[in-house]
C-alpha atoms as one frame of an Amber mdcrd trajectory, in Angstrom:
protein
  -0.074  -0.118   0.028   2.929   2.366   0.910   4.519   1.837  -2.744   1.038
   2.670  -4.394   0.992   6.055  -2.149   4.478   6.864  -2.860   4.111   6.405
  -6.612   0.972   8.594  -6.793   2.768  11.208  -4.821   5.954  11.124  -7.095
   3.855  11.141 -10.296   1.897  14.261  -8.894   5.032  15.915  -7.810   6.541
  15.468 -11.446   3.492  16.593 -13.202   3.514  19.726 -10.762   7.065  20.396
 -11.737   6.488  20.121 -15.383   3.501  22.592 -15.191   5.724  25.062 -13.317
   8.541  24.599 -15.829   6.056  25.682 -18.718   4.811  28.604 -16.794   8.502
  29.806 -16.467   9.442  29.337 -20.169   7.613  32.462 -21.356   9.838  34.648
 -23.601  11.351  37.819 -22.132   9.483  41.022 -23.330  11.817  43.915 -24.299
  10.836  47.670 -24.644  12.472  48.029 -27.856  14.711  46.305 -30.206  18.219
  45.939 -29.044  20.803  48.066 -30.408  22.799  45.080 -31.896  20.278  44.158
 -34.281  19.065  47.822 -35.269  19.996  49.154 -38.760  19.721  48.199 -42.320
  20.337  44.614 -43.233  20.507  42.557 -46.442  20.208  39.110 -47.723  20.325
  37.893 -51.350  17.949  35.128 -52.060  18.821  32.768 -54.879  16.256  31.413
 -57.400  14.411  28.642 -55.480  10.682  27.113 -55.684  10.058  28.879 -59.040
  10.730  32.473 -57.723  13.242  34.830 -59.271  16.503  35.736 -57.255  15.876
  38.736 -55.313  17.622  40.997 -52.516  15.705  41.303 -49.285  16.263  44.608
 -46.966  15.316  44.900 -43.482  15.379  47.998 -41.678  14.910  47.437 -37.868
  14.415  50.636 -35.717  13.782  51.152 -32.114  10.240  50.462 -32.213   9.756
  49.403 -36.018  10.561  47.035 -38.901  10.299  47.591 -42.498  11.018  44.862
 -44.986  11.555  45.114 -48.622  11.261  41.785 -50.189  10.516  40.757 -53.919
   8.782  43.918 -54.936   6.585  44.185 -51.710   6.979  46.469 -48.706   6.149
  45.158 -45.240   5.796  47.804 -42.374   5.434  46.828 -38.551   4.914  49.521
 -36.156   2.687  49.952 -32.799   0.806  47.106 -31.924   2.199  44.892 -34.800
   5.765  45.664 -33.671   6.955  44.028 -30.218  10.178  42.441 -29.096  10.458
  39.269 -27.120  13.743  37.516 -26.556  14.648  33.954 -26.112  17.816  31.785
 -25.841  18.821  29.053 -28.000  22.002  26.861 -28.067  22.949  26.034 -31.597
  25.931  24.399 -33.239  26.472  25.873 -36.639  28.627  23.792 -39.131  32.216
  25.047 -38.798  31.435  26.513 -35.387  31.627  25.474 -31.848  28.432  25.089
 -29.835  27.190  28.780 -28.565  23.857  30.259 -27.490  22.399  33.006 -29.246
  19.622  35.458 -28.025  16.928  35.454 -30.881  14.604  38.341 -31.194  10.836
  38.055 -32.459   9.984  41.346 -33.852   6.426  40.936 -35.161   3.642  40.006
 -32.948   1.417  37.783 -35.087   1.872  34.998 -37.405   4.697  32.584 -37.841
   7.569  35.132 -38.285  11.130  34.254 -37.870  13.324  35.388 -35.073  16.739
  37.349 -35.634  19.960  36.848 -33.514  23.149  39.087 -33.791  26.282  37.074
 -34.267  29.596  37.403 -35.306  30.684  35.128 -38.428  33.025  34.880 -41.180
  31.253  36.227 -44.459  32.754  37.069 -47.836  36.344  36.305 -46.244  36.107
  38.579 -43.217  34.730  38.174 -39.656  31.723  40.455 -39.624  28.747  41.511
 -37.458  25.782  39.648 -39.038  22.126  38.824 -38.297  21.042  35.246 -38.135
  17.372  34.241 -38.965  15.944  31.421 -36.764  16.791  28.040 -38.104  13.755
  26.260 -39.239  13.998  23.720 -42.287  16.993  24.056 -44.224  19.917  26.463
 -44.104  19.727  29.451 -42.189  19.795  32.920 -44.027  22.603  35.249 -43.155
  21.827  38.860 -43.200  24.707  41.190 -43.651  25.185  44.985 -43.554  26.515
  44.960 -47.122  24.540  44.176 -50.246  25.788  40.610 -51.220  26.088  39.583
 -54.839  25.409  35.893 -53.771  23.535  33.775 -51.320  25.079  33.550 -47.824
  23.599  30.749 -45.480  24.668  28.444 -42.860  23.338  24.912 -41.594  23.399
  23.995 -38.004  21.218  22.311 -35.368  19.457  23.034 -32.115  21.122  21.547
 -28.984  18.343  23.045 -26.470  16.033  25.962 -25.579  16.402  28.140 -22.508
  13.616  30.474 -21.869  13.250  33.171 -19.149
């Protein structure tokens, strides 16, 4: 009888612990975009899935995001713009395991998050902006207008939330 009671208590204690972890795993809300990701960023998309090659330009301000992509302009400000931050441990090919702070900038939809990083691009170590890895290689945004596609592959090693 004691084993049954101890088993029930242990199971309920673990369940409460998991509920507590899920509540603590919310993203940290920031009042504005971090200085490290502000500015004008470029990424050249090659021809894929029947689309033509095009340059994507992103302008990140303190409280706004403007994106110019494939002939369209997307502007996010006010209630459409909000910054939440989370930390991911990722190992990109050719680099050691490292944690990155990713920032969501748009408050709705399935939008990518961006993280500042320092990587070798076009033969030099540069300050770059990495899009959150989803399926396939991660786009690398640069401060200069690239003439070819820069991307990197890697894999998640764990998520850490605030």
